[in-house]
C-alpha positions in Angstrom: -4.2 -98.2 -36.0 -2.7 -95.1 -37.5 -3.6 -96.0 -40.9 -7.4 -96.6 -39.8 -7.5 -93.3 -38.1 -5.9 -91.5 -41.2 -8.4 -93.1 -43.4 -11.3 -92.1 -41.3 -9.9 -88.5 -41.2 -9.5 -88.4 -45.0 -13.0 -89.8 -45.6 -14.8 -87.8 -43.0 -12.5 -85.0 -41.7 -13.8 -85.6 -38.3 -10.7 -86.3 -36.1 -8.6 -83.7 -34.3 -5.2 -84.7 -33.0 -4.0 -82.7 -30.1 -0.3 -82.3 -29.1 -0.6 -84.4 -25.9 1.0 -87.4 -24.9 -1.3 -90.6 -25.0 -0.9 -91.7 -21.3 -3.3 -92.3 -18.5 -1.4 -89.9 -16.3 -2.0 -87.2 -18.9 -5.7 -87.5 -18.7 -6.1 -84.1 -17.1 -3.8 -82.3 -19.7 -5.6 -84.1 -22.5 -9.1 -82.8 -21.1 -7.9 -79.4 -20.7 -6.3 -79.4 -24.1 -9.6 -80.5 -25.7 -11.6 -78.0 -23.9 -9.1 -75.2 -25.1 -9.4 -76.4 -28.6 -13.2 -76.5 -28.4 -13.4 -73.0 -27.0 -11.0 -71.7 -29.7 -12.8 -73.4 -32.6 -16.6 -73.2 -31.6 -19.3 -71.2 -29.9 -21.4 -73.1 -27.5 -23.1 -72.9 -24.2 -22.2 -76.3 -22.9 -19.5 -78.6 -23.4 -20.0 -82.4 -22.4 -17.1 -84.9 -22.2 -17.8 -88.5 -21.3 -15.7 -91.7 -21.7 -16.6 -94.8 -23.4 -17.2 -96.6 -20.2 -19.9 -94.2 -19.0 -23.6 -94.5 -19.5 -25.0 -91.2 -20.1 -28.5 -90.4 -18.9 -29.4 -87.7 -21.4 -32.9 -86.7 -20.2 -31.7 -86.0 -16.6 -28.7 -84.0 -18.0 -31.0 -82.0 -20.2 -33.2 -81.2 -17.3 -30.3 -79.9 -15.2 -29.0 -77.8 -18.2 -32.5 -76.4 -19.0 -32.9 -75.3 -15.3 -29.6 -73.5 -15.5 -30.6 -71.7 -18.7 -34.0 -70.7 -17.3 -32.6 -69.6 -14.0 -29.9 -67.7 -15.7 -27.5 -69.5 -13.2 -24.6 -69.8 -15.7 -21.8 -69.1 -13.3 -21.3 -72.8 -12.3 -20.8 -74.4 -15.8 -19.3 -77.6 -14.5 -21.9 -80.4 -14.1 -20.8 -82.8 -11.4 -22.1 -86.1 -12.1 -23.7 -88.6 -9.7 -23.4 -92.2 -9.5 -26.8 -94.1 -9.4 -27.2 -97.8 -8.7 
């Protein structure tokens, strides 16, 4: 697997490896480190993290973000997802 990842990074340069253990119990640490890396390397208004087992409904998310931008309510930058059946 490491060879595949190394080849991907050599070809496209699109992989960032962070100094965090790869364990489920370290999920919060991994998320925090990813957010820290993004904040130190990019300028953005919003940052979205989703897992591969999540279905992201983009249009409702864009509506929420757009409302926050137009209302200038940028104090609560965390979007709490909702489960829909």
